[in-house]
C-alpha positions, 0 to 999 in steps of 0.5 A: 499500500502506499501509506507503507512508504512512510514507515520503516523497520530498523535492526538491530538493536543497539547497546545504550550503556556500558553494563555494570562492572568492576572494569566498566562502570563499578558500583561502590554499594556492594560488589555487581557484575551485570555482564555474565557469560551464562546470561549472554547478551540480555545482561546488555542493555539494548535500545530500538534503533529507530531512535538512531534513526530520529538522530540522524534525521535531526542531525539533516535538518540541523545542517539543511532545514526544509531542504534536508538531504537524509543522506547528509548524516548516516552515521553516529560514533561514540556509542559504548561497546564491550570488551568481552574476556575469552577463557584464553584470556584474550580481549574481543570488542563486541558490536554495540549493536545485538548483532554484527550485520555482514554486507550480504546480509544487510542488502537481503534485509534492505530489498525486504525494506528493512533498515539494517544497522551496520556495526564497525568491528572494534569501534565505537560507532554504527552506520545506515546504507540509507533510510528505506521504508516498508515500501521498498524504495526511500523513506517518505516525510514531510522533507520529501518533494510533493511529487516524489511522495505520492505513489507512481501508480494507485495500487488496483484493487483486488477482484472480488473472489480472487485468491491471495497470490502465494508467497515466493518459496525462495522469499520465504527461505531468505527471509528464515535464513535471514532470521536465523543469521542475524537473531538467532531464531529457529524456524518454525517448525522447530519451536516446539525444540525451543524450550529444550534448547534455551535449557541446554544453553542455561545448563552449559554456561555459555549461551549466546555468548560463545555464539557471538565470540564464535562468529568473530573469530571464523569466516561466515559459512554460508546461511543453512535452512534449519540452522540455528544458533544462541545469541551470544555465540552467533554475534562472536561468531559474527566479528570473526567473519570478513 
């Protein structure tokens, strides 16, 4: 629908502050470590990345006023990011986003109408490729010229009695693979096994943290249907991909 050009969705979330702890933000009253490997990424305080979009659009308006160019400000720096110490004593800088999105994944997400947030490895900075809408084109707002904001053609109403066209199977597969790669979520057919997987992750004491660390040190494997990983394990693996 044409109104979708006014709406946009961003992902993943970004870190709002350092976790409380002896080496980050110490607390004088009592000993407290907010981040622990067995808790993983859930220990971090994440914020909706739509906040970053609003910040950057405001920055563009400050620069250009009513004639603002939405692509004049696409990066935010000076964000908190956390150093994780692995079992070998090595420090690894986690991204300041909940997931390290690769360029391949970012391209897929953009094609599906999302605005991916790209973290810079070892840097307190994130970037957007642009501000896109759910309609598959640039986000429309008061800054958009009237001619550009108007849709080229209205969508024709569906004929009475016509059946909804089935979704493209390849698009469904890509969407499912991206969900697994980006968030570590299981496909629909595996949801029955999710509770057992979560319990096993909690008992192992590593969970999503191991997944994130692994992704930081190994090349990104090709996405396969049905592949699942816990949050922290997946992020660590992403950080090592090229």
